[in-house]
Every structure is written in C-alpha cells, then in structure tokens.
LUMTIKE-442503 format. One record per residue (C-alpha): residue number from 1; residue in three letters; chain; x, y, z. Coordinates in Angstrom, 2 decimals, always signed. Example, Ala and Ser with C-alpha at 12.3 -4.5 7.8 and 13.67 -1.06 7.14 Angstrom:
2
k->1, r->ALA, c->A, u->+12.30, v->-4.50, w->+7.80;
k->2, r->SER, c->A, u->+13.67, v->-1.06, w->+7.14;
***
This chain:
308
k->1, r->MET, c->A, u->-4.71, v->+5.26, w->+94.20;
k->2, r->ALA, c->A, u->-0.86, v->+6.49, w->+93.77;
k->3, r->GLN, c->A, u->+0.47, v->+3.46, w->+93.80;
k->4, r->VAL, c->A, u->-1.86, v->+1.48, w->+91.43;
k->5, r->ASP, c->A, u->-0.84, v->+4.94, w->+89.03;
k->6, r->THR, c->A, u->+2.76, v->+4.52, w->+89.69;
k->7, r->ALA, c->A, u->+2.14, v->+0.69, w->+88.17;
k->8, r->LEU, c->A, u->+0.09, v->+1.11, w->+85.60;
k->9, r->SER, c->A, u->+2.93, v->+3.63, w->+84.39;
k->10, r->ALA, c->A, u->+5.75, v->+1.34, w->+84.82;
k->11, r->THR, c->A, u->+3.54, v->-1.38, w->+83.11;
k->12, r->ALA, c->A, u->+3.39, v->+1.29, w->+80.30;
k->13, r->ILE, c->A, u->+6.71, v->+1.82, w->+80.09;
k->14, r->ALA, c->A, u->+7.92, v->-2.05, w->+80.10;
k->15, r->ALA, c->A, u->+5.84, v->-2.98, w->+77.24;
k->16, r->PRO, c->A, u->+6.94, v->-2.86, w->+74.15;
k->17, r->THR, c->A, u->+5.81, v->-0.11, w->+71.40;
k->18, r->ARG, c->A, u->+4.48, v->-1.66, w->+68.68;
k->19, r->THR, c->A, u->+5.24, v->+0.16, w->+65.16;
k->20, r->ARG, c->A, u->+2.73, v->-0.47, w->+62.16;
k->21, r->LYS, c->A, u->+5.04, v->-0.34, w->+59.18;
k->22, r->VAL, c->A, u->+3.37, v->+1.72, w->+56.28;
k->23, r->ASP, c->A, u->+5.56, v->+1.44, w->+53.75;
k->24, r->ALA, c->A, u->+5.35, v->-1.67, w->+51.43;
k->25, r->PRO, c->A, u->+8.40, v->-2.82, w->+49.76;
k->26, r->ALA, c->A, u->+9.52, v->-0.83, w->+46.66;
k->27, r->TRP, c->A, u->+9.14, v->-3.72, w->+44.08;
k->28, r->SER, c->A, u->+5.68, v->-3.71, w->+45.00;
k->29, r->ASN, c->A, u->+4.98, v->-0.77, w->+43.12;
k->30, r->MET, c->A, u->+6.12, v->-2.02, w->+39.99;
k->31, r->LEU, c->A, u->+2.54, v->-4.27, w->+40.06;
k->32, r->PHE, c->A, u->+0.97, v->-0.63, w->+39.08;
k->33, r->VAL, c->A, u->+3.10, v->-0.20, w->+36.26;
k->34, r->ALA, c->A, u->+3.22, v->-4.27, w->+35.31;
k->35, r->PRO, c->A, u->-0.04, v->-4.16, w->+32.68;
k->36, r->PHE, c->A, u->+1.22, v->-0.95, w->+30.65;
k->37, r->LEU, c->A, u->+5.01, v->-2.37, w->+30.81;
k->38, r->VAL, c->A, u->+3.53, v->-5.98, w->+29.44;
k->39, r->PHE, c->A, u->+1.74, v->-4.23, w->+26.44;
k->40, r->PHE, c->A, u->+4.84, v->-1.78, w->+26.17;
k->41, r->VAL, c->A, u->+6.90, v->-4.77, w->+25.62;
k->42, r->LEU, c->A, u->+5.03, v->-7.23, w->+23.22;
k->43, r->LEU, c->A, u->+3.60, v->-4.34, w->+21.04;
k->44, r->LEU, c->A, u->+6.56, v->-2.02, w->+20.44;
k->45, r->VAL, c->A, u->+10.07, v->-3.39, w->+21.77;
k->46, r->LEU, c->A, u->+9.54, v->-6.87, w->+20.55;
k->47, r->PRO, c->A, u->+8.40, v->-5.83, w->+17.11;
k->48, r->LEU, c->A, u->+10.94, v->-3.21, w->+16.99;
k->49, r->PHE, c->A, u->+13.81, v->-6.33, w->+17.98;
k->50, r->TRP, c->A, u->+11.97, v->-8.41, w->+15.40;
k->51, r->GLY, c->A, u->+11.92, v->-5.61, w->+12.45;
k->52, r->ILE, c->A, u->+15.91, v->-5.21, w->+12.50;
k->53, r->TRP, c->A, u->+16.42, v->-9.29, w->+12.50;
k->54, r->LEU, c->A, u->+13.44, v->-9.41, w->+9.26;
k->55, r->SER, c->A, u->+15.95, v->-6.50, w->+7.86;
k->56, r->LEU, c->A, u->+19.21, v->-9.11, w->+7.81;
k->57, r->THR, c->A, u->+17.03, v->-11.36, w->+6.21;
k->58, r->LYS, c->A, u->+15.67, v->-12.72, w->+3.11;
k->59, r->ALA, c->A, u->+12.33, v->-13.22, w->+3.85;
k->60, r->ASP, c->A, u->+8.80, v->-13.25, w->+2.36;
k->61, r->LEU, c->A, u->+5.14, v->-14.16, w->+3.82;
k->62, r->PHE, c->A, u->+5.18, v->-17.69, w->+3.24;
k->63, r->GLY, c->A, u->+8.64, v->-18.78, w->+5.34;
k->64, r->PRO, c->A, u->+11.44, v->-18.30, w->+7.88;
k->65, r->GLY, c->A, u->+13.45, v->-16.90, w->+5.75;
k->66, r->ARG, c->A, u->+17.55, v->-16.83, w->+5.92;
k->67, r->PHE, c->A, u->+20.27, v->-14.70, w->+7.08;
k->68, r->ILE, c->A, u->+21.75, v->-12.17, w->+4.37;
k->69, r->GLY, c->A, u->+23.11, v->-9.37, w->+6.60;
k->70, r->LEU, c->A, u->+23.26, v->-5.94, w->+5.06;
k->71, r->GLN, c->A, u->+22.55, v->-6.45, w->+1.56;
k->72, r->ASN, c->A, u->+18.94, v->-5.61, w->+1.47;
k->73, r->TYR, c->A, u->+20.35, v->-2.25, w->+3.14;
k->74, r->GLN, c->A, u->+22.38, v->-1.78, w->+0.12;
k->75, r->ARG, c->A, u->+19.73, v->-2.93, w->-2.44;
k->76, r->LEU, c->A, u->+17.50, v->+0.40, w->-1.22;
k->77, r->ALA, c->A, u->+21.04, v->+2.46, w->-1.49;
k->78, r->THR, c->A, u->+20.68, v->+1.65, w->-4.67;
k->79, r->ASP, c->A, u->+17.13, v->+1.74, w->-5.54;
k->80, r->LYS, c->A, u->+16.14, v->+4.91, w->-7.06;
k->81, r->ILE, c->A, u->+12.09, v->+4.72, w->-6.47;
k->82, r->PHE, c->A, u->+13.22, v->+4.11, w->-2.36;
k->83, r->ILE, c->A, u->+15.35, v->+7.03, w->-2.59;
k->84, r->GLY, c->A, u->+12.77, v->+9.16, w->-4.51;
k->85, r->SER, c->A, u->+10.06, v->+8.21, w->-1.86;
k->86, r->ILE, c->A, u->+12.70, v->+9.34, w->+0.82;
k->87, r->LEU, c->A, u->+13.01, v->+12.81, w->-1.02;
k->88, r->ASN, c->A, u->+9.03, v->+13.12, w->-1.47;
k->89, r->THR, c->A, u->+8.75, v->+12.18, w->+2.16;
k->90, r->PHE, c->A, u->+11.24, v->+15.01, w->+3.45;
k->91, r->TYR, c->A, u->+9.68, v->+17.31, w->+0.80;
k->92, r->PHE, c->A, u->+6.31, v->+16.76, w->+2.51;
k->93, r->VAL, c->A, u->+6.94, v->+17.42, w->+5.69;
k->94, r->LEU, c->A, u->+8.65, v->+20.78, w->+4.73;
k->95, r->LEU, c->A, u->+5.16, v->+21.67, w->+3.35;
k->96, r->THR, c->A, u->+2.73, v->+20.41, w->+6.37;
k->97, r->VAL, c->A, u->+5.08, v->+20.76, w->+9.39;
k->98, r->PRO, c->A, u->+5.70, v->+24.51, w->+9.55;
k->99, r->ALA, c->A, u->+2.02, v->+25.13, w->+7.76;
k->100, r->MET, c->A, u->+0.22, v->+23.07, w->+11.15;
k->101, r->ALA, c->A, u->+2.39, v->+24.79, w->+13.54;
k->102, r->ILE, c->A, u->+1.98, v->+28.55, w->+12.26;
k->103, r->LEU, c->A, u->-1.60, v->+27.90, w->+11.29;
k->104, r->GLY, c->A, u->-2.59, v->+25.97, w->+14.39;
k->105, r->LEU, c->A, u->-0.72, v->+28.99, w->+16.45;
k->106, r->SER, c->A, u->-2.77, v->+31.62, w->+14.25;
k->107, r->LEU, c->A, u->-5.92, v->+30.07, w->+14.37;
k->108, r->ALA, c->A, u->-5.54, v->+29.60, w->+18.57;
k->109, r->LEU, c->A, u->-4.42, v->+33.47, w->+18.46;
k->110, r->VAL, c->A, u->-7.44, v->+34.18, w->+16.66;
k->111, r->LEU, c->A, u->-10.05, v->+32.11, w->+18.73;
k->112, r->ASN, c->A, u->-8.55, v->+32.91, w->+22.22;
k->113, r->ARG, c->A, u->-11.68, v->+34.25, w->+23.09;
k->114, r->GLN, c->A, u->-14.56, v->+33.76, w->+25.52;
k->115, r->THR, c->A, u->-17.52, v->+34.17, w->+22.94;
k->116, r->ARG, c->A, u->-20.11, v->+31.75, w->+21.27;
k->117, r->THR, c->A, u->-18.75, v->+32.80, w->+18.06;
k->118, r->ALA, c->A, u->-14.97, v->+31.53, w->+18.70;
k->119, r->THR, c->A, u->-16.52, v->+28.42, w->+20.21;
k->120, r->VAL, c->A, u->-18.66, v->+27.75, w->+17.31;
k->121, r->LEU, c->A, u->-15.32, v->+28.46, w->+15.40;
k->122, r->ARG, c->A, u->-13.05, v->+25.96, w->+17.58;
k->123, r->ALA, c->A, u->-15.28, v->+22.93, w->+16.68;
k->124, r->VAL, c->A, u->-15.89, v->+24.00, w->+13.29;
k->125, r->PHE, c->A, u->-11.89, v->+23.62, w->+12.47;
k->126, r->PHE, c->A, u->-11.61, v->+20.91, w->+14.75;
k->127, r->ALA, c->A, u->-14.33, v->+18.78, w->+13.40;
k->128, r->SER, c->A, u->-12.26, v->+17.63, w->+10.25;
k->129, r->SER, c->A, u->-9.90, v->+15.87, w->+12.62;
k->130, r->VAL, c->A, u->-12.45, v->+13.39, w->+13.50;
k->131, r->LEU, c->A, u->-12.88, v->+12.23, w->+10.14;
k->132, r->SER, c->A, u->-10.88, v->+9.03, w->+8.56;
k->133, r->VAL, c->A, u->-8.28, v->+9.45, w->+5.94;
k->134, r->THR, c->A, u->-10.56, v->+7.59, w->+3.51;
k->135, r->ILE, c->A, u->-13.30, v->+10.58, w->+3.62;
k->136, r->VAL, c->A, u->-10.97, v->+13.34, w->+3.51;
k->137, r->THR, c->A, u->-9.27, v->+12.23, w->+0.74;
k->138, r->LEU, c->A, u->-12.46, v->+11.67, w->-0.91;
k->139, r->ILE, c->A, u->-13.84, v->+15.13, w->-0.30;
k->140, r->TRP, c->A, u->-10.37, v->+16.43, w->-1.71;
k->141, r->ARG, c->A, u->-10.69, v->+14.15, w->-4.93;
k->142, r->ILE, c->A, u->-13.90, v->+16.29, w->-5.40;
k->143, r->VAL, c->A, u->-12.29, v->+19.18, w->-4.85;
k->144, r->PHE, c->A, u->-8.92, v->+18.36, w->-7.72;
k->145, r->ILE, c->A, u->-10.58, v->+16.13, w->-10.29;
k->146, r->PRO, c->A, u->-9.91, v->+18.30, w->-13.56;
k->147, r->ASP, c->A, u->-12.81, v->+19.61, w->-15.15;
k->148, r->LEU, c->A, u->-15.26, v->+18.21, w->-12.78;
k->149, r->GLY, c->A, u->-14.29, v->+19.21, w->-9.41;
k->150, r->LEU, c->A, u->-15.13, v->+22.63, w->-7.30;
k->151, r->LEU, c->A, u->-11.72, v->+23.72, w->-7.93;
k->152, r->SER, c->A, u->-12.28, v->+23.39, w->-12.02;
k->153, r->VAL, c->A, u->-15.67, v->+24.75, w->-11.52;
k->154, r->ILE, c->A, u->-14.27, v->+28.14, w->-9.81;
k->155, r->PHE, c->A, u->-11.49, v->+28.45, w->-12.33;
k->156, r->ASP, c->A, u->-13.90, v->+28.40, w->-14.89;
k->157, r->TRP, c->A, u->-15.76, v->+31.26, w->-13.65;
k->158, r->PHE, c->A, u->-12.89, v->+33.44, w->-14.11;
k->159, r->GLY, c->A, u->-11.66, v->+32.15, w->-17.35;
k->160, r->ALA, c->A, u->-8.65, v->+30.32, w->-16.11;
k->161, r->ASP, c->A, u->-7.73, v->+26.82, w->-15.94;
k->162, r->ALA, c->A, u->-7.29, v->+24.79, w->-12.42;
k->163, r->PRO, c->A, u->-4.16, v->+23.89, w->-11.21;
k->164, r->LYS, c->A, u->-4.05, v->+20.11, w->-11.80;
k->165, r->PHE, c->A, u->-2.79, v->+18.41, w->-8.67;
k->166, r->LEU, c->A, u->-3.49, v->+15.25, w->-9.12;
k->167, r->SER, c->A, u->-1.51, v->+14.43, w->-12.85;
k->168, r->ASP, c->A, u->+1.02, v->+17.27, w->-12.14;
k->169, r->PRO, c->A, u->+4.44, v->+15.60, w->-10.61;
k->170, r->ASN, c->A, u->+5.13, v->+19.04, w->-9.58;
k->171, r->LEU, c->A, u->+2.12, v->+20.12, w->-7.98;
k->172, r->VAL, c->A, u->+0.77, v->+16.34, w->-6.58;
k->173, r->MET, c->A, u->+2.88, v->+16.64, w->-3.21;
k->174, r->PRO, c->A, u->+1.24, v->+20.59, w->-2.43;
k->175, r->GLY, c->A, u->-2.22, v->+19.10, w->-3.02;
k->176, r->ILE, c->A, u->-1.50, v->+16.20, w->-0.50;
k->177, r->ALA, c->A, u->+0.43, v->+18.20, w->+1.55;
k->178, r->ILE, c->A, u->-3.04, v->+21.04, w->+1.62;
k->179, r->ALA, c->A, u->-5.74, v->+17.96, w->+2.34;
k->180, r->THR, c->A, u->-3.99, v->+16.77, w->+5.34;
k->181, r->VAL, c->A, u->-3.17, v->+20.60, w->+6.89;
k->182, r->TRP, c->A, u->-7.22, v->+21.20, w->+6.21;
k->183, r->TRP, c->A, u->-7.67, v->+17.45, w->+8.32;
k->184, r->GLY, c->A, u->-4.67, v->+17.84, w->+10.89;
k->185, r->ILE, c->A, u->-4.97, v->+20.98, w->+11.59;
k->186, r->GLY, c->A, u->-7.38, v->+21.07, w->+14.60;
k->187, r->LEU, c->A, u->-5.25, v->+18.93, w->+17.10;
k->188, r->PRO, c->A, u->-2.61, v->+22.24, w->+16.81;
k->189, r->MET, c->A, u->-4.91, v->+24.25, w->+17.30;
k->190, r->VAL, c->A, u->-6.45, v->+22.69, w->+20.30;
k->191, r->LEU, c->A, u->-2.65, v->+22.24, w->+22.34;
k->192, r->PHE, c->A, u->-1.97, v->+26.11, w->+21.49;
k->193, r->LEU, c->A, u->-5.17, v->+26.91, w->+22.85;
k->194, r->ALA, c->A, u->-4.76, v->+25.16, w->+26.43;
k->195, r->ALA, c->A, u->-1.02, v->+26.55, w->+26.28;
k->196, r->LEU, c->A, u->-2.48, v->+30.08, w->+25.77;
k->197, r->GLN, c->A, u->-5.07, v->+29.37, w->+28.62;
k->198, r->GLN, c->A, u->-2.25, v->+28.87, w->+31.14;
k->199, r->VAL, c->A, u->-0.51, v->+32.35, w->+30.32;
k->200, r->PRO, c->A, u->-1.00, v->+34.35, w->+33.53;
k->201, r->GLY, c->A, u->-3.15, v->+37.41, w->+32.65;
k->202, r->GLU, c->A, u->-1.21, v->+39.98, w->+34.79;
k->203, r->ILE, c->A, u->+1.58, v->+39.69, w->+32.25;
k->204, r->TYR, c->A, u->-0.82, v->+41.24, w->+29.35;
k->205, r->GLU, c->A, u->-2.69, v->+43.78, w->+31.22;
k->206, r->ALA, c->A, u->+1.06, v->+44.53, w->+32.82;
k->207, r->ALA, c->A, u->+2.36, v->+45.35, w->+29.16;
k->208, r->ALA, c->A, u->-0.50, v->+47.24, w->+28.56;
k->209, r->LEU, c->A, u->+0.03, v->+49.61, w->+30.97;
k->210, r->ASP, c->A, u->+3.64, v->+49.66, w->+28.95;
k->211, r->ASN, c->A, u->+1.83, v->+50.35, w->+26.06;
k->212, r->ALA, c->A, u->+3.50, v->+47.40, w->+24.37;
k->213, r->SER, c->A, u->+2.40, v->+46.97, w->+20.73;
k->214, r->ARG, c->A, u->+0.49, v->+43.90, w->+19.98;
k->215, r->TRP, c->A, u->+3.26, v->+42.35, w->+18.01;
k->216, r->ARG, c->A, u->+5.49, v->+43.10, w->+20.94;
k->217, r->THR, c->A, u->+3.37, v->+41.13, w->+23.43;
k->218, r->LEU, c->A, u->+3.47, v->+38.67, w->+20.82;
k->219, r->TRP, c->A, u->+6.73, v->+38.43, w->+20.52;
k->220, r->PHE, c->A, u->+8.22, v->+38.84, w->+23.82;
k->221, r->ILE, c->A, u->+5.40, v->+37.40, w->+26.37;
k->222, r->THR, c->A, u->+3.60, v->+34.88, w->+24.42;
k->223, r->LEU, c->A, u->+6.12, v->+33.03, w->+22.37;
k->224, r->PRO, c->A, u->+8.25, v->+32.87, w->+25.14;
k->225, r->SER, c->A, u->+5.08, v->+31.36, w->+27.34;
k->226, r->ILE, c->A, u->+4.14, v->+28.56, w->+24.85;
k->227, r->ARG, c->A, u->+7.41, v->+27.60, w->+23.59;
k->228, r->ARG, c->A, u->+7.60, v->+23.76, w->+24.91;
k->229, r->THR, c->A, u->+3.94, v->+23.44, w->+23.31;
k->230, r->PHE, c->A, u->+5.32, v->+25.11, w->+20.34;
k->231, r->ALA, c->A, u->+8.38, v->+22.10, w->+20.42;
k->232, r->LEU, c->A, u->+5.63, v->+19.51, w->+21.36;
k->233, r->VAL, c->A, u->+3.75, v->+20.35, w->+18.47;
k->234, r->VAL, c->A, u->+6.57, v->+20.37, w->+16.02;
k->235, r->ILE, c->A, u->+8.21, v->+17.29, w->+17.05;
k->236, r->MET, c->A, u->+4.49, v->+15.37, w->+17.01;
k->237, r->GLN, c->A, u->+4.11, v->+16.76, w->+13.68;
k->238, r->ILE, c->A, u->+7.00, v->+15.74, w->+12.06;
k->239, r->VAL, c->A, u->+6.65, v->+12.30, w->+13.95;
k->240, r->PHE, c->A, u->+2.82, v->+12.05, w->+12.06;
k->241, r->GLN, c->A, u->+4.17, v->+13.52, w->+8.91;
k->242, r->PHE, c->A, u->+7.24, v->+11.30, w->+7.92;
k->243, r->GLN, c->A, u->+4.08, v->+8.27, w->+8.20;
k->244, r->LEU, c->A, u->+2.30, v->+9.94, w->+5.38;
k->245, r->PHE, c->A, u->+0.35, v->+6.61, w->+3.44;
k->246, r->GLY, c->A, u->-3.51, v->+6.77, w->+3.52;
k->247, r->GLN, c->A, u->-3.49, v->+9.91, w->+1.33;
k->248, r->ALA, c->A, u->-0.94, v->+9.11, w->-0.87;
k->249, r->GLN, c->A, u->-2.39, v->+5.46, w->-1.45;
k->250, r->LEU, c->A, u->-5.90, v->+6.88, w->-2.05;
k->251, r->MET, c->A, u->-5.23, v->+10.22, w->-4.00;
k->252, r->THR, c->A, u->-2.80, v->+9.40, w->-6.37;
k->253, r->GLN, c->A, u->-1.50, v->+5.98, w->-5.64;
k->254, r->GLY, c->A, u->+2.23, v->+6.98, w->-5.82;
k->255, r->GLY, c->A, u->+1.76, v->+8.93, w->-8.93;
k->256, r->PRO, c->A, u->+2.24, v->+10.38, w->-11.69;
k->257, r->ASN, c->A, u->+5.83, v->+8.75, w->-11.87;
k->258, r->ASN, c->A, u->+5.99, v->+7.59, w->-8.45;
k->259, r->ALA, c->A, u->+5.78, v->+11.48, w->-7.34;
k->260, r->SER, c->A, u->+4.02, v->+11.13, w->-4.82;
k->261, r->ARG, c->A, u->+4.99, v->+8.09, w->-3.62;
k->262, r->PRO, c->A, u->+6.36, v->+8.28, w->+0.66;
k->263, r->ILE, c->A, u->+8.49, v->+6.41, w->+2.51;
k->264, r->VAL, c->A, u->+5.18, v->+4.14, w->+3.96;
k->265, r->LEU, c->A, u->+3.83, v->+3.59, w->+0.71;
k->266, r->PHE, c->A, u->+6.98, v->+1.92, w->-0.95;
k->267, r->ILE, c->A, u->+7.07, v->-0.19, w->+2.50;
k->268, r->TYR, c->A, u->+3.74, v->-1.64, w->+2.03;
k->269, r->GLU, c->A, u->+4.00, v->-2.26, w->-1.81;
k->270, r->THR, c->A, u->+7.65, v->-3.88, w->-0.95;
k->271, r->ALA, c->A, u->+6.42, v->-6.34, w->+1.63;
k->272, r->PHE, c->A, u->+3.10, v->-7.21, w->+0.62;
k->273, r->LYS, c->A, u->+2.50, v->-6.54, w->-2.87;
k->274, r->ARG, c->A, u->+5.57, v->-7.97, w->-3.80;
k->275, r->PHE, c->A, u->+6.28, v->-10.45, w->-0.81;
k->276, r->ASP, c->A, u->+9.82, v->-9.30, w->-0.39;
k->277, r->VAL, c->A, u->+9.13, v->-8.53, w->+3.87;
k->278, r->GLY, c->A, u->+12.95, v->-8.33, w->+4.68;
k->279, r->MET, c->A, u->+13.79, v->-5.29, w->+2.23;
k->280, r->GLY, c->A, u->+10.35, v->-4.05, w->+3.26;
k->281, r->ALA, c->A, u->+11.56, v->-4.03, w->+7.06;
k->282, r->ALA, c->A, u->+15.02, v->-2.95, w->+6.28;
k->283, r->ALA, c->A, u->+13.04, v->+0.31, w->+4.65;
k->284, r->SER, c->A, u->+11.02, v->+0.65, w->+8.11;
k->285, r->GLU, c->A, u->+13.77, v->+1.02, w->+9.83;
k->286, r->ILE, c->A, u->+15.49, v->+3.27, w->+7.93;
k->287, r->LEU, c->A, u->+12.03, v->+5.22, w->+8.05;
k->288, r->PHE, c->A, u->+12.39, v->+4.61, w->+12.26;
k->289, r->THR, c->A, u->+16.15, v->+6.25, w->+11.87;
k->290, r->LEU, c->A, u->+14.56, v->+9.64, w->+10.08;
k->291, r->ILE, c->A, u->+12.11, v->+10.14, w->+11.99;
k->292, r->LEU, c->A, u->+14.27, v->+9.56, w->+15.41;
k->293, r->MET, c->A, u->+16.51, v->+12.02, w->+14.44;
k->294, r->ALA, c->A, u->+14.65, v->+14.33, w->+12.83;
k->295, r->ALA, c->A, u->+12.58, v->+14.24, w->+16.14;
k->296, r->MET, c->A, u->+15.53, v->+14.68, w->+18.65;
k->297, r->VAL, c->A, u->+17.70, v->+17.26, w->+16.30;
k->298, r->GLN, c->A, u->+14.18, v->+19.08, w->+16.65;
k->299, r->TYR, c->A, u->+14.21, v->+18.61, w->+20.52;
k->300, r->PHE, c->A, u->+17.35, v->+19.99, w->+20.87;
k->301, r->ILE, c->A, u->+17.11, v->+22.87, w->+19.35;
k->302, r->SER, c->A, u->+13.86, v->+23.70, w->+21.26;
k->303, r->ARG, c->A, u->+15.61, v->+22.88, w->+24.22;
k->304, r->ARG, c->A, u->+18.50, v->+24.97, w->+24.36;
k->305, r->ARG, c->A, u->+16.34, v->+28.11, w->+22.72;
k->306, r->GLY, c->A, u->+15.00, v->+27.54, w->+26.08;
k->307, r->GLU, c->A, u->+17.76, v->+27.46, w->+27.98;
k->308, r->ASP, c->A, u->+19.05, v->+30.47, w->+26.15;
***
C-alpha cells in the first residue's frame, strides 16, 4: 500500500500543472464600450469637425460650397445683429443661471423633509420640467399678453398698468427668463435634494449640540457638503441657457427690434432662412467656444474653492 501511495504521489508531482487563463486580453474590453464610441464619433466628433470645415466655406443647402478661409468670421465680427445676439445671450445667462441655482437650492432646503406635503410639493415644482417648450411658451404668452393676459388682469385690479414683457425691449429678456426659470427649476431642485440627503445626519446633530444657528449650519456644513453638486448645477445651466432658442422663437421671434434674439436663433435664421450655411456654421462654432469657455471657467473656480 505504501508503494502505491508513493507511486501516485510521484505521478502527481511529475504531471504538468495546468493553469487556466482567466484574464481576457485588454483589447477585448473595448467591445463593451464600442457601441458608445461608434455613436459618439458619428453623432458628435464628426459633426464637430464637419461644422468647422463648413465655417470656412461659402456654402448653402444646395451645393458643396467653396473654401473662403476666415471670411465668415470676419463678416460676423462686423455684423451688429450677431454681436447683439451675443450680448442678449450673455444677459439671459446672467438672469437665469444664478436664479436656477439659488431658487433650486432654496426649494431643496425647504422640501428636504419626509412629509406628505413636501412630497406633493416636490412633484408640483418638478411637473413643469416635463412640459415641452411649446406648451411653456403658450402658457406664458397667455400670462404676458398685453391688455388681455393674466398679468394685465391682476394689475387692473389695483388700477395699475402691467409690465409689457413681450413688447418692451428692456423687459423682453427678463420676461423670457421668468418663463425659463419656471420651466426648468425642477431639475436643479432634484439634484440639490439628492445631494442634501447624502449629508450625514450626525453632522447636524453635532452642530445642534454646539448650539449652532441655522445660518452657521447652512454656511459651514450644508454648502461645503454639496459644493460639487452646486458646481454641477451651475455648469449644466450655463450649457443649457446658452442654447436659448425655443422660448425666444415662439414668444417674440427675436423682437422687438432684435432685443430678444439669442445666438441660436441667429444661427437658425442665417442657415435655414437665408441659406448661408457657412456663416451659420461659423456662428455655431463661436457659440461652442463661448459655452466651453464659460463652463471651464466655472469648473476651475469651483475646483479651486473646493481645494481651499
């Protein structure tokens, strides 16, 4: 028996050990992201470079166009309507982005409670976000329309004249901003709610034991804990609001006197109404650069504050 065991042991030692290869080649991992990369290249990367090429050509919707270099950009630099559209867009961003961030955070702080009333109010404030731009502009045209609108009726009760948001050049962009904030406030609120619910409750309990006021708790605990979400909301809203189009198109069509004409509306009219695709592409590249610069500035500012 001892000789049999010794023979089996020798056979086991002499037999080559078979190792099973588990790790797949690194390139095979690309198969999991290949569908995304294909759509990313086809829908984003190629159109980006195609747009850059179009901006350097004299092209329309009916031919391939010819190369003209930077002439489209030179024309835009002297186009008063385009420069005005840039100023209108920046003004709109300044009106809406801070309002979205501050009001969204305020609503999240108020509704960050586990009560039935808070749940219903969350749904009410978020409900406007699922509406289409057509419905939103229709609602606010009914509110703002002179003499017959809801705002005019309310002001008539007090014997006053309602602000002419749709016909006054000084009020038309604030009017569009009001409609936009009402429309889009739901998303910032939800993002802030998600961030607030991730803050550990023990921190607030420790602050309560130290008799910290609500303001000190907000400033030194809540805001530092959600600073990344705050930066995310601001960057998202900068990107969204720079692309203002539907509200201005449907509520005022860029008027009065081009006072509410944003860059995207200028691009649409230039490329698809005047059939100057090259100049429209050049304007779109300028818009892309402005959005990128604004988002990056906000990102680096928030990152530096976070590190400090």
